[in-house]
C-alpha positions in Angstrom: -117.8 19.0 -78.0 -116.6 17.8 -81.5 -117.9 21.0 -83.0 -115.7 23.0 -80.6 -112.7 20.9 -81.5 -113.3 21.3 -85.2 -113.8 25.0 -84.8 -110.6 25.5 -82.8 -108.7 23.4 -85.4 -110.0 25.6 -88.2 -109.1 28.8 -86.3 -105.5 27.5 -85.9 -105.2 26.7 -89.6 -106.6 30.1 -90.6 -104.3 31.9 -88.2 -101.2 30.2 -89.5 -102.3 31.0 -93.0 -103.1 34.7 -92.5 -100.2 35.6 -90.3 -97.6 33.5 -92.1 -96.1 30.1 -92.0 -95.3 28.6 -88.5 -91.8 27.3 -87.7 -93.2 23.7 -87.7 -93.2 23.9 -91.5 -89.5 24.8 -91.8 -88.4 21.3 -93.0 -91.2 20.5 -95.4 -92.3 24.1 -96.4 -95.7 22.6 -97.0 -98.8 24.7 -96.0 -101.2 23.3 -93.3 -104.2 23.7 -95.5 -106.3 20.6 -94.7 -104.6 18.3 -97.1 -104.8 20.5 -100.2 -102.3 19.3 -102.8 -99.6 21.4 -104.3 -99.8 22.4 -107.9 -97.8 20.3 -110.4 -97.9 22.8 -113.2 -95.2 25.3 -113.9 -95.1 28.0 -111.2 -96.0 31.6 -112.4 -93.7 33.0 -109.7 -89.9 33.6 -110.1 -87.0 35.1 -108.3 -85.1 38.2 -109.4 -81.6 39.1 -108.3 -79.5 42.2 -108.5 -76.4 40.0 -108.8 -75.7 36.3 -109.1 -72.7 36.1 -106.9 -72.1 36.8 -103.2 -69.4 37.6 -100.8 -69.3 36.4 -97.2 -71.7 38.5 -95.1 -72.9 40.6 -98.1 -76.4 42.0 -98.1 -78.3 41.0 -101.3 -81.6 42.4 -102.6 -84.0 39.8 -104.0 -87.5 40.0 -105.5 -90.1 37.3 -105.7 -92.8 38.2 -108.2 -95.5 36.7 -110.3 -95.9 36.9 -114.1 -99.0 39.1 -113.8 -100.3 36.9 -110.9 -100.8 38.2 -107.3 -99.9 36.1 -104.3 -101.3 35.9 -100.8 -98.7 34.1 -98.8 -95.2 32.7 -99.0 -92.3 31.1 -97.2 -88.8 31.6 -98.5 -85.5 30.0 -97.4 -81.9 30.0 -98.7 -80.2 26.6 -98.7 -76.8 25.3 -99.6 -75.8 22.3 -101.7 -76.8 19.8 -98.9 -80.1 21.4 -98.2 -79.1 23.2 -95.0 -80.7 26.6 -94.3 -78.0 29.3 -94.5 -77.9 33.1 -94.2 -80.4 35.5 -92.6 -83.2 37.6 -93.8 -82.7 41.2 -92.6 -85.7 43.0 -94.0 -88.8 42.7 -96.1 -91.7 45.0 -96.7 -94.8 43.4 -95.2 -93.0 40.2 -94.2 -91.7 38.7 -91.0 -88.8 36.3 -90.2 -89.0 32.9 -88.5 -86.3 30.8 -87.1 -85.6 27.6 -89.1 -82.5 26.2 -87.5 -80.9 29.5 -88.1 -82.1 32.8 -86.5 -84.1 34.7 -89.1 -83.4 31.9 -91.4 -86.8 32.0 -93.2 -89.2 34.7 -94.4 -93.0 34.6 -94.5 -96.0 36.9 -95.0 -97.8 38.6 -92.1 -101.2 39.2 -93.7 -103.3 37.4 -96.3 -103.9 40.3 -98.6 -103.1 40.1 -102.3 -99.6 41.2 -103.1 -97.9 41.8 -106.5 -94.7 40.3 -105.0 -92.2 40.7 -102.2 -88.9 42.4 -102.0 -86.4 41.4 -99.3 -82.8 41.7 -98.2 -80.8 38.6 -97.3 -77.4 38.4 -95.7 -75.0 35.8 -97.0 -73.3 33.4 -94.6 -69.8 34.1 -93.4 -67.8 32.2 -94.4 -69.1 31.3 -97.8 -70.7 27.8 -98.2 -70.6 27.3 -101.9 -73.6 27.6 -104.2 -76.9 28.8 -102.6 -80.4 28.5 -103.9 -83.5 30.3 -102.7 -86.5 28.0 -102.3 -90.1 29.3 -101.9 -93.6 28.0 -101.3 -96.0 30.5 -102.8 -99.7 30.7 -102.2 -101.9 32.2 -104.9 -105.0 31.5 -102.7 -105.9 29.1 -99.9 -106.2 26.0 -102.2 -103.8 26.9 -105.0 -100.1 27.0 -104.1 -96.7 25.8 -105.4 -93.8 24.3 -103.5 -90.1 24.1 -104.4 -90.1 27.3 -106.4 -86.4 27.5 -106.9 -84.1 30.4 -107.9 -81.0 30.1 -110.0 -78.0 29.4 -107.9 -75.9 32.2 -106.6 -72.2 31.4 -106.4 -69.5 32.7 -104.0 -67.4 35.4 -105.5 -63.9 34.0 -106.2 -61.1 36.3 -105.1 -58.4 36.2 -107.7 -55.2 34.5 -106.4 -51.9 35.8 -107.8 -48.9 33.4 -107.4 -45.9 35.4 -106.2 -42.9 35.3 -108.6 -40.5 32.5 -107.7 -36.7 32.8 -108.1 -35.2 30.9 -111.0 -34.6 27.2 -110.2 -31.4 25.7 -111.5 -31.7 22.0 -112.3 -28.6 19.9 -112.9 -29.3 17.3 -115.5 -27.1 14.5 -116.6 -26.7 14.3 -120.3 -25.6 11.0 -121.8 -22.9 11.0 -124.4 -24.1 11.2 -128.0 -24.8 8.0 -129.7 -22.2 7.1 -132.2 -23.1 5.4 -135.5 -22.1 1.8 -135.8 -18.8 1.2 -137.4 -17.4 -1.8 -139.3 -15.4 -4.0 -137.0 -11.7 -3.5 -137.7 -8.7 -3.6 -135.6 -9.4 -3.2 -132.0 -8.7 0.4 -130.9 -9.2 1.2 -127.3 -10.6 4.7 -126.7 -11.1 6.2 -123.2 -14.7 6.6 -122.2 -16.1 10.1 -122.5 -17.1 11.5 -119.0 -20.7 12.6 -118.4 -21.5 16.2 -119.3 -23.5 18.5 -117.0 -25.5 21.6 -118.2 -27.4 24.3 -116.1 -31.0 24.5 -117.3 -33.2 27.6 -116.3 -36.9 27.0 -116.8 -39.2 29.7 -118.1 -40.9 31.9 -115.5 -44.2 30.5 -114.3 -47.3 31.7 -116.1 -49.9 33.3 -113.7 -53.5 33.3 -114.9 -55.8 35.9 -113.2 -59.5 35.5 -113.6 -61.4 38.8 -114.3 -63.2 40.1 -111.2 -67.0 39.9 -111.6 -68.7 43.3 -111.8 -70.1 44.3 -108.5 -73.4 46.2 -108.2 -73.6 48.7 -105.3 -76.8 48.2 -103.4 -79.3 51.1 -103.6 -79.1 53.2 -100.4 -80.9 56.3 -99.2 -84.3 55.2 -100.5 -87.6 55.4 -98.7 -90.3 53.1 -100.0 -94.0 52.9 -99.4 -94.9 50.5 -96.5 -97.0 47.8 -98.0 -99.1 47.7 -94.9 -100.4 51.2 -95.8 -104.1 50.9 -96.4 -104.2 47.5 -94.8 -103.2 47.8 -91.1 -101.8 51.3 -91.1 -102.8 54.7 -92.2 -100.2 56.7 -94.1 -99.3 60.2 -95.2 -96.8 59.9 -98.0 -95.1 61.7 -100.8 -94.1 59.1 -103.3 -93.3 58.9 -107.0 -92.9 55.4 -108.4 -91.0 53.3 -105.8 -89.3 56.3 -104.3 -90.7 58.4 -101.5 -89.6 61.7 -100.0 -91.3 60.9 -96.7 -93.6 58.3 -95.2 -95.6 58.9 -92.0 -97.6 55.8 -90.8 -99.9 55.3 -87.8 -101.6 52.3 -86.3 -104.4 52.6 -83.8 -104.2 50.9 -80.4 -106.6 50.7 -77.4 -105.4 54.0 -75.8 -102.4 54.9 -78.0 -101.4 55.3 -81.6 -98.1 53.9 -82.9 -96.3 56.3 -85.3 -93.3 55.8 -87.7 -91.8 58.7 -89.6 -89.3 58.1 -92.3 -87.6 60.5 -94.7 -84.5 60.7 -96.9 -82.1 63.3 -95.6 -78.5 64.3 -96.2 -77.7 64.8 -92.6 -74.7 66.8 -91.5 -74.5 67.7 -87.8 -77.8 68.0 -86.0 -81.0 67.4 -87.9 -84.7 66.8 -87.1 -87.9 65.4 -88.6 -91.2 66.0 -86.9 -94.9 65.7 -87.2 -97.5 68.0 -85.7 -101.2 67.8 -84.9 -103.1 71.0 -85.8 -106.6 72.4 -85.9 -105.9 74.2 -89.2 -103.5 74.4 -92.2 -101.3 77.0 -90.6 -98.5 76.8 -88.1 -99.5 77.9 -84.6 -100.9 76.2 -81.5 -99.8 72.8 -82.8 -98.8 69.7 -80.8 -95.5 68.5 -82.1 -93.4 65.3 -81.8 -89.8 65.8 -82.7 -87.0 63.4 -83.6 -83.8 65.3 -83.4 -80.2 64.3 -83.2 -77.1 63.2 -85.1 -76.0 60.1 -86.9 -75.2 58.4 -83.6 -77.7 59.8 -81.2 -81.4 60.5 -81.8 -84.0 61.5 -79.2 -87.7 61.8 -79.4 -89.4 64.6 -77.6 -92.5 66.8 -77.7 -92.8 70.5 -78.3 -95.4 73.2 -79.1 -95.8 75.7 -81.9 -96.8 79.0 -80.5 -97.5 81.3 -83.3 -94.5 81.0 -85.7 -92.2 79.8 -82.9 -91.5 76.4 -81.6 -91.4 76.0 -77.8 -89.3 73.2 -76.4 -90.7 71.4 -73.4 -88.6 70.3 -70.4 -87.3 66.8 -70.0 -90.3 65.6 -68.0 -93.1 67.2 -70.0 -91.3 66.5 -73.3 -91.5 62.8 -72.9 -95.0 62.6 -71.2 -97.4 60.7 -73.3 -94.6 59.1 -75.4 -93.2 55.5 -75.1 -91.4 52.9 -77.2 -89.4 55.7 -78.8 -86.5 55.0 -81.1 -84.6 56.9 -83.9 -81.9 56.1 -86.3 -80.1 57.5 -89.3 -78.7 54.9 -91.8 -77.8 55.0 -95.4 -79.4 58.4 -95.9 -82.7 57.5 -94.3 -83.9 59.1 -91.1 -86.3 56.9 -89.2 -88.3 57.7 -86.0 -90.7 55.5 -84.1 -92.8 56.2 -81.1 -96.1 55.4 -79.3 -98.2 58.4 -78.6 -100.9 58.3 -75.8 -104.2 59.5 -77.0 -105.4 61.6 -74.2 -102.6 62.3 -71.6 -102.2 66.0 -70.8 -98.9 67.8 -70.6 -98.0 71.2 -69.3 -96.6 73.8 -71.6 -95.2 77.2 -70.7 -95.9 80.0 -73.0 -93.4 82.8 -73.7 -95.6 85.1 -71.6 -95.0 82.8 -68.7 -98.5 81.5 -68.5 -98.7 77.7 -68.0 -101.5 75.7 -69.6 -102.2 72.0 -70.0 -102.9 70.7 -73.4 -102.7 67.6 -75.6 -104.4 66.9 -78.8 -106.8 64.0 -78.2 -106.0 61.5 -81.0 -109.6 60.1 -80.7 -110.4 63.3 -82.6 -109.4 64.3 -86.1 -106.6 66.7 -86.7 -104.6 68.1 -89.6 -101.2 66.3 -89.8 -98.0 68.2 -90.6 -94.6 67.0 -91.5 -91.4 69.0 -91.5 -87.7 68.8 -91.2 -84.7 71.0 -90.7 -81.3 71.4 -89.0 -80.6 72.1 -85.3 -77.9 72.8 -82.8 -76.5 71.1 -79.8 -75.3 72.6 -76.5 -75.0 71.7 -72.8 -78.8 71.7 -72.5 -79.3 69.2 -75.4 -80.6 69.5 -78.9 -82.5 72.6 -80.2 -84.4 72.8 -83.4 -83.7 75.5 -86.0 -86.2 76.8 -88.5 -87.4 74.2 -91.0 -85.8 74.2 -94.4 -89.0 74.0 -96.4 -92.5 74.9 -95.4 -94.1 71.9 -93.6 -96.4 69.8 -95.7 -100.0 69.4 -94.4 -102.7 66.9 -95.1 -105.5 68.4 -97.2 -108.1 67.5 -94.6 -108.3 66.3 -91.0 -106.9 62.8 -90.4 -108.8 60.1 -88.6 -106.1 58.2 -86.7 -108.3 55.2 -86.2 -108.4 54.8 -90.0 -106.1 53.1 -92.4 -106.4 55.8 -95.1 -103.5 56.5 -97.4 -103.1 60.2 -98.0 -100.9 61.1 -100.9 -101.9 64.7 -101.4 -101.0 67.8 -99.5 -103.0 70.9 -98.6 -103.6 73.5 -101.3 -103.5 77.2 -100.6 -106.0 78.9 -102.9 -105.3 82.4 -101.5 -101.6 82.0 -102.3 -102.6 81.1 -105.9 -104.9 84.1 -106.1 -102.1 86.3 -104.8 -99.8 85.0 -107.5 -102.3 85.4 -110.3 -103.1 89.0 -109.3 -99.5 89.9 -109.3 -98.9 88.3 -112.7 -101.8 90.2 -114.3 -100.6 93.5 -112.6 -96.9 93.3 -113.5 -96.6 91.2 -116.6 -99.7 92.4 -118.5 -100.8 95.8 -117.2 -97.4 97.3 -116.4 -95.7 95.7 -119.4 -98.2 97.4 -121.7 -98.5 100.7 -119.7 -94.8 101.4 -119.7 -94.5 100.8 -123.5 -97.4 103.0 -124.2 -96.0 105.9 -122.2 -92.5 105.6 -123.5 -93.0 105.1 -127.3 -96.6 106.2 -128.2 -96.7 109.8 -127.2 -96.1 110.9 -130.9 -98.9 108.5 -132.1 -102.5 109.6 -132.4 -101.4 113.2 -131.8 -104.8 114.7 -133.0 -107.1 112.0 -131.5 -108.4 112.0 -128.0 -110.6 109.6 -126.0 -112.8 111.4 -123.4 -110.6 114.5 -123.6 -107.4 112.6 -123.1 -104.7 111.4 -125.4 -104.9 107.8 -126.4 -101.4 106.8 -125.1 -102.3 108.5 -121.8 -105.6 106.6 -121.5 -103.8 103.3 -122.1 -101.0 104.1 -119.7 -103.3 105.4 -116.9 -105.8 102.5 -117.3 -103.0 99.9 -117.1 -101.2 101.4 -114.2 -104.3 102.1 -112.1 -105.4 98.5 -112.7 -101.9 97.3 -111.7 -102.1 99.4 -108.5 -105.5 98.0 -107.5 -104.5 94.4 -108.2 -101.3 94.8 -106.2 -103.1 96.2 -103.2 -105.7 93.3 -103.3 -102.9 90.8 -103.6 -100.9 92.4 -100.8 -103.9 92.2 -98.5 -104.7 88.6 -99.4 -101.2 87.4 -98.6 -101.1 89.1 -95.3 -104.4 87.6 -94.3 -103.2 84.1 -95.5 -99.9 84.1 -93.6 -101.2 86.1 -90.6 -98.8 89.0 -91.0 -95.3 89.2 -92.3 -94.2 85.9 -94.0 -91.0 84.4 -92.7 -89.6 82.3 -95.5 -87.4 79.4 -94.2 -83.8 79.4 -95.3 -83.3 76.7 -98.0 -79.8 75.7 -98.8 -79.0 76.8 -102.3 -82.1 79.0 -102.4 -81.4 81.6 -99.7 -82.6 84.3 -102.2 -86.2 83.2 -101.7 -86.2 84.9 -98.3 -86.1 88.2 -100.3 -89.6 87.6 -101.7 -91.5 89.3 -98.8 -89.4 92.5 -98.6 -89.4 92.8 -102.4 -93.2 92.5 -102.4 -93.5 95.2 -99.8 -91.1 97.5 -101.7 -93.0 97.0 -105.0 -96.3 97.8 -103.3 -94.9 101.0 -101.8 -93.5 102.1 -105.2 -96.8 101.3 -106.8 -98.6 103.6 -104.4 -96.0 106.4 -104.5 -95.9 106.7 -108.3 -99.6 107.8 -108.8 -99.3 110.1 -105.9 -96.4 111.7 -107.6 -98.6 112.2 -110.7 -101.0 114.3 -108.7 -98.3 116.8 -108.2 -97.0 116.7 -111.8 -95.7 120.1 -112.9 -97.1 121.7 -116.1 -95.5 121.0 -119.5 -93.5 124.3 -119.5 -92.5 124.1 -115.8 -88.8 124.0 -115.3 -89.2 121.1 -112.9 -91.1 119.0 -115.4 -88.0 117.1 -116.6 -87.2 116.3 -112.9 -90.6 114.9 -112.5 -90.4 112.9 -115.7 -87.2 111.2 -114.7 -88.4 110.5 -111.2 -91.8 109.1 -112.4 -90.0 106.9 -115.0 -87.4 105.7 -112.5 -89.9 104.7 -109.8 -92.1 102.9 -112.4 -89.1 101.0 -113.9 -87.7 100.1 -110.5 -91.1 98.7 -109.5 -91.5 96.8 -112.7 -88.0 95.2 -112.4 -88.4 94.3 -108.7 -91.9 92.9 -109.3 -90.7 90.5 -112.0 -87.9 89.3 -109.7 -90.4 88.8 -106.9 -92.7 86.8 -109.2 -89.8 84.5 -110.1 -89.0 84.0 -106.4 -92.7 83.4 -105.6 -93.1 80.7 -108.3 -90.2 78.8 -106.8 -91.9 78.5 -103.4 -93.4 75.2 -102.5 -96.9 76.6 -101.6 -97.3 78.0 -105.1 -97.1 74.4 -106.4 -96.0 75.9 -109.7 -93.7 73.7 -111.8 -90.0 74.7 -112.0 -90.3 75.6 -115.7 -92.7 78.5 -114.8 -89.7 80.6 -113.9 -88.4 80.2 -117.4 -91.7 81.4 -118.8 -91.1 84.7 -116.8 -87.5 84.8 -118.1 -88.9 84.3 -121.6 -91.2 87.3 -121.1 -88.3 89.5 -119.9 -86.2 88.6 -122.9 -89.2 89.3 -125.2 -89.9 92.7 -123.5 -86.3 93.8 -123.9 -86.3 92.9 -127.5 -89.6 94.7 -128.1 -88.3 97.9 -126.5 -85.2 97.7 -128.7 -87.3 97.2 -131.8 -89.5 100.2 -130.9 -86.5 102.4 -130.0 -84.8 101.5 -133.3 -87.9 102.2 -135.2 -88.2 105.6 -133.6 -84.6 106.4 -134.4 -85.2 105.4 -138.0 -88.2 107.6 -138.3 -86.4 110.5 -136.6 -84.2 110.8 -139.7 -87.2 112.0 -141.7 -88.5 114.3 -139.0 -86.5 117.4 -138.5 -89.0 118.7 -135.9 -88.6 115.7 -133.6 -91.1 115.3 -130.9 -89.4 113.9 -127.7 -90.8 110.5 -127.3 -89.3 110.0 -123.9 -90.8 113.2 -122.6 -87.7 113.8 -120.4 -87.1 117.4 -121.8 -89.1 120.5 -121.5 -90.4 121.1 -125.1 -93.7 122.6 -124.1 -95.6 120.3 -126.6 -98.9 119.0 -125.5 -97.8 115.7 -127.0 -96.1 115.0 -123.8 -99.2 115.3 -121.6 -102.5 113.7 -121.3 -104.7 116.8 -121.2 -103.5 120.3 -122.2 -106.5 121.7 -120.4 -105.0 120.7 -117.0 -102.7 123.7 -117.0 -103.9 126.0 -119.7 -107.2 127.8 -120.3 -106.4 128.2 -124.0 -104.5 125.9 -126.3 -100.8 126.4 -125.6 -98.5 128.1 -128.1 -96.7 124.8 -128.7 -99.8 123.4 -130.3 -99.3 124.8 -133.8 -100.4 124.0 -137.3 -97.4 121.7 -137.5 -98.9 119.4 -134.9 -101.8 118.8 -137.1 -99.5 117.4 -139.7 -99.2 113.6 -139.3 -96.0 112.8 -137.4 -93.8 110.1 -139.1 -94.0 108.1 -135.9 -97.7 108.1 -136.1 -97.5 105.2 -138.5 -99.6 102.1 -139.0 -96.6 99.9 -138.4 -96.1 101.3 -135.0 -99.8 100.9 -134.1 -99.6 97.3 -135.2 -96.5 96.8 -133.0 -98.5 98.0 -130.0 -101.3 95.5 -130.8 -98.7 92.8 -131.3 -97.1 93.7 -127.9 -100.4 93.6 -126.1 -101.2 90.2 -127.6 -97.8 88.7 -126.6 -98.0 90.1 -123.1 -101.5 88.6 -122.8 -100.3 85.3 -124.0 -97.5 85.2 -121.4 -100.0 86.2 -118.7 -102.5 83.5 -119.6 -99.8 80.9 -119.7 -98.5 81.8 -116.3 -102.1 82.0 -114.9 -102.8 78.5 -116.2 -99.6 77.1 -114.8 -100.2 78.5 -111.4 -104.0 77.7 -111.2 -104.0 74.2 -112.7 -100.6 72.7 -111.7 -100.6 70.9 -108.3 
């Protein structure tokens, strides 16, 4: 029997320790730890304030931290000059409030795990009660703790009083007659007494002293922080950098349900929504979704389904089936949504084709978890979601909702990276070199062939055929990845990104059309040859320009995971390419002055010279008349400097290409 009593006593003590201080310790703030004494040494823990003054009812942020020492538990109160508990604790990550004479008048821990400190918000009493001190009992471990850890006093903010100006006050004073010096007695002379004299005295205006108003610090708002129960009692899917998070999704497993909380920073204007979805893969489609949608004053929680790339809203009954304990709010730039989701209850959904099915993703199983947000509309039927602003983020693997894992990474899309790399090689390297070779190097290597073809033509054809092949492969890959045509969400300020898919399609079509045009190329002396030359050049240049624009847009998309500066690398390439063309053109013009028999480097006119074609044997059985002895004389443009410029250009284009490939492939 005694063993049972002792056991129960120990359980009670352990419970009060692990779940925080009981209200019975409000007056003493002394832990119930079987008589363990408090430490008498200097406490390593201390309070930190944003400000040292308070106004009545003001919310004040306070930190309790250790000098490199963790803590397991605590109890914190705010007391006035006579030791009375004052104010209320409104929030604390990982803490809970207890009533100590005042509702929510004390703060304590709710688990016994090590903590680097605690941050909380306290509301000052209204009216002010004079100086206030925070008092804490802090537990480093079960047997080592400090009591009466005091903060510096915070003082009420004094509102400057200005004395209103008073009208001048006239004071009537009686002035005695002046004292006359003594005189030697002589004959008695009687002189009438001088009457009293009165004077009006106007005092100086009162001096008003105004104390300078203490500087006020605006509390930080619109911030989402990581829940310190993540990894302890809750699982979490987060995007955080330092103490700031873009979103936090938490879940806590129950017997036949899972509790969820979704928090995100948003600049809400009108109707907005945040949502999570359970999916069997990384792509949108056939997903079970829970939406929190509304305005600043009204938020509802409902369910919907993603059918293909469309979201299907459920009716009122089915939309709330399997959900309970729902709440939503928007405050200080933070959208918060809470709900309890049944693990296995089925709901009926109606597909667009009119076929009804029952479905619900069983949370006893593992699913990919998605998070998204966007704007919406409101009509007589209620709130309706519009397309998400950004592509939803997805966990990199399936989530076990019975776990307390913290997931800080999002899914990667290797096929999208491969698509980007192929397009960079095709249109930065291959096309960049191929166009320059065709435009400026026809007069170079005029008497040298490779496999029966002019050198410039071999370079041009090799580069452009490679670009075509890589473009087609990249085109197929992206269509397989997105399951068809990619619908880019409209992002405020970046609406131009929606042009990426149509630009890619146009570039692919132009890349196919240009080599087909080459098959029907007229002969060198054909009167239609200049028309072909201009058409061939125009299609190629248009494809090159549009491809570079499409690459810039693609690098800005979230799924590419490319850093923002990658776009400036492409801009740097464009600037270099323009400068290189100016240099080559200027060099040709300089050499033209010494060449009276100029060969048309652009090949836009009909000169009949074989220098304009890859293989003179394509159209002539015998060497054409234009191929004369003069052609065997080295052309001024066939210079070593120009050849070195081509090597230099190929090296720089390769350097830009490798840089972009590394940025896309490595950066996450």
